[in-house]
N, C-alpha and C positions, 0 to 999 in steps of 0.2 A: 450581497446575498439576500437581504430582506426585500429587494425589488423583484426577485424571482420566485421566491417560495413563501407560502404562508407561514408565519412564525410558529404555528402550532401543527404544522404538517406531521411532524414526528413525536407529537406530545405523548408522554407516558412510554415511549420507546426506550429501551436501555440498549447502549451501544458500548462496545469495547473496540478500541483502536490501538493496534500494536504499532510500535515505533512512532508513537503520538507525541513524542516530546518536541519535534521540530519538523520542518520541511513539509512534504506531502501529507503525512500523517497528521500533523497539527492542523493544517488547512482543512482536511476532511473533517477532523473532530470539531473544528470551528463551525463548518457548515452544518454538521449534524445538530450541533448544540444550538445554533441560531434557528434551526427548524424545530426546536423543541425537545430533542432527545436529551436523555441524561447519559453523559458521556464519561467513561473511564479510559484514560490513556495509559498505556504501559510500555515500558522499555527497560534497559539495564542500567539507566543512570538516574538515580533518585534526584539529584540536584537539578538536573534539566527538567525532569518531569514536574517537580514541585513548582518551578518557575513557570513552565507551559501551562500547567493547570491553573496558576494564579492568574495568568494572562486570559485564559478562557473565562475564568469567573468574573474578571474585570468587565467582560462583554456581557454579563448577565446570564452566563451559561452554567448549568448544573454539572459541574466537572469534579472528577476525582482522579486519583492516580494509584498505580500499583507497580512496584519493581518486579520486572519478569525478564528473564532470559528465556526466549521462546524455544531454545534448543533443549530445555529441561522439561520433559513431559510431566513429571510429577508436580513441578511448580505451576505449570500451565493449569493442570487439573485444580490445584489449590487456589490459584487466583480466580478461576471460573466460579468456584464454590463461594469464595469470599464476595465477589460481585453479586451472585445470586442471593446470598444471605442479606447483603446490605441494601441493594436497590431492585432485585428481582431477576428473574431469568433473562439473559441477554437476548434481544430481538435482531440485533445487527452486530456483525462481526467484520471489521476491516483489517484484513491481513496486510499491513504495510511494512512490518519489520524486514530489514534487509540491509544491504550495503555492498560496496564494492571498492575497488581501486584499480587503476590502470596498471597492467602488467603484461609483458609479452608471454605468450603461452609457454615457450620453452624455458622461461625463468620462473614461472609460477611454482611456488613450493607446495608441498603436500598440506601444509597447514593453511596456506592462503586459499587453496581450492576448497578445503574441508570447511573452513569457517564461513565462507560465503555461501556455499551450497547448503550447509546445514541450516543456516538461518532461513534461507529462501525456501528450501523444500522441507526439511524436517519440521522446522518451526511453524510454517504455514499449515502443515497437515496436523501437528499436534493441537493447535489452536482450532482448527476447523473440526477436528474429531471431538473436542471437548464441547464445543458449541453445538454441534449437530446431536451429540448424545443427549444433552439436556432438552433440546427442542423435540426430539422425537419421543423421549420419554414422557414429556409433558404434553405431547400431541399439539404443539404450537408451530405456526409457520415462521420463517425467518429469512433473513438476507445476509449473504456473504459477498463481501467485496474484496477481491485479491487485487493488490496493486502490483502490477507487473509492467510489461510493455509488449508491443507487437513482436514477438520473437521469430516471425517468418524470415526476417532480414538477419544478415550476418552481424556479429558483434566483435570485430577484431580489436584486440587490446583489452577486452573485458570478457573473455570466453567463459569464465567461471560464472559471472552474473547472467550471461545469456543462456547458459545451460540450466541454471537454476530457474530462471523465469520461464523458459520453455517448458520445464517440468510442471511448474504452477498453472501454466496455460492448460496443460493436459488434465491436471487435477480439477481445474475449473470445469472443463467440459464433461469430464466423467462423473463428477459429483453432481452436476447439473441434472444429468439423466437419472443418476441412482436416487437421489433425494427429491426429485420432483413430486413423488407420491406423497411426501410429507409436507408439501408446501414450502420447501426451502429452495430459494432462488440463489444460484451461485453464479456470479459474474465476475469479470476481471476488467479493470481500468488501467490502460497503458499510457501514462503520461510520459512523452519522450524527454522533454525539458520544460521547466517552469520558471517563471519570472524571478522567484526570490531563491531559487536553488541552483540554476544552471552555472552561473559564474562561480558560486561558492564551491561547487563540486569539481568543475572542470577548469576554471580559470577563464579569463576574458578572451584569449586567443581561440581556444577550443569552442567557447560558447559562440563566438562570432561566426566560426567555421560551421558549426552544426546548424546555426540559424540560416546560413547561406545555402544549405542543402535542404531546407524545409520549404515547401511550396508556399506556405502562409507567411514566411519570412519573419517569424517572430516566435517567442516562447509562449506557452500557456500562461494565462493570468492566475493568480491565487484564487480568484472567485470561480474561474473555470474549473479548477481542480476541486474546490470545495463543492461546487454546484453538481458536477457529475457524481460525486460521492453521495450527495443527497438524492439524486435521481435513482441510483442503483440501490440505495437504501429504503427508498420511499415506495409509495403504492403505484407510482407511474411505471415501475418496472415489474409489476406482478405477473406479467405475461412474457417477460423476457428472462432467459436463463441460458447459461452456457456461452454467453457472449464475451468476447475479448474486445472491449472498445479501444481503438487506438487513438487517444487524445494527443496527437502528434502533428496537428497542422498539415496533414497529408504527407508526412514523411515516409510512411509505409508504402506509398505508392509513387513517391518521387525518386529522385536519383539516389538519395541516401548516402551512406558512408562509402568512402572509397580509400585508396591506399593512403593518401595524404592524411586523411582523418585518423586512420589506425596509427600512423606514425606519431601524430600529435598526442593521441591518447597514451601510446607507449612511452613516449618521451617524458611524460608527467611522472612516471614511476621512478623515484630515486631511491626508495627503500621499500621493503616488504612490510605492509601494514596489517597483514592477516594474523 
C-alpha cells in the first residue's frame, strides 16, 4: 500500500468502517489507516473487533472500535455521536457490513431473507443517513464507499444477497445526485472475490470454479481491495460520484455464473444460518 499512496494522503480524516473486523472491511480499514486516516471499525462482535483493531495499531494505524449492529438505527446514531465526540465528525464512511449464505430460493426462510436484506439495505441506509446528517449540518464534504458488487448479473443460490446489493447500488446512485450539492461523493466498490476471503467463504471447489469464469483468472489481492478503498475515500475521486466500480477481474463482462455454479453454491447449504 505504501508504494501506491502517500502515507499522509488522508491525514486528519476520520473514517468509520462497518463490518471492519475481518475480510474486505478490515483490508479497507488498513488501507485508509496506512494513508493517514483515523479509523474506527464497527461490527457486532467485540472480540473480533478488539483483535482486528490491535492488528491495525500494530501497523502504526490510529484505530479504534465500537460494537454496532447496523440494523439498530438508535445504536447507529449513538455510535456516530461517540466517534464525533472522541475524534471528530467522520469524513469517510465505508458501508461494508453484510453477509450471506448459499441457499436455494425455494428453501430460504423468512428469517434468512430478512437477516441478509436488513443488514445490507437497512443497515447501509441507517449508517449513511447518520453520516450525511452530520456533514450537511456542519457544511462539510465527505466520502461514502458502499461495498457491494456488480448486481447487473444474476446471483443464483444467493438471491437474498443479490437483491440487497442491487438495492444498495440504487441507493448509491440516488444519493450521489441528491447529495452532490453538499460535496458528498457516494460510490460503490464491487469486489467479486478476493485472495484472503474467497476460499474461506465458498470453499476451494467453488473458489476454483469462480476463478475459472473470471477473465483475469484470479481473485483480487488484499492490496487491490485496500487501494480502491483509498481511491474512493481520497481526493482522486472528488469528481467521481454515483459509480459502481466492478472490482472483479472482468467477471461482469465475462461468461459469469452458470447452472453448475449455482448448483455448487446451493450444495454448500447444509443448514439455515440466518
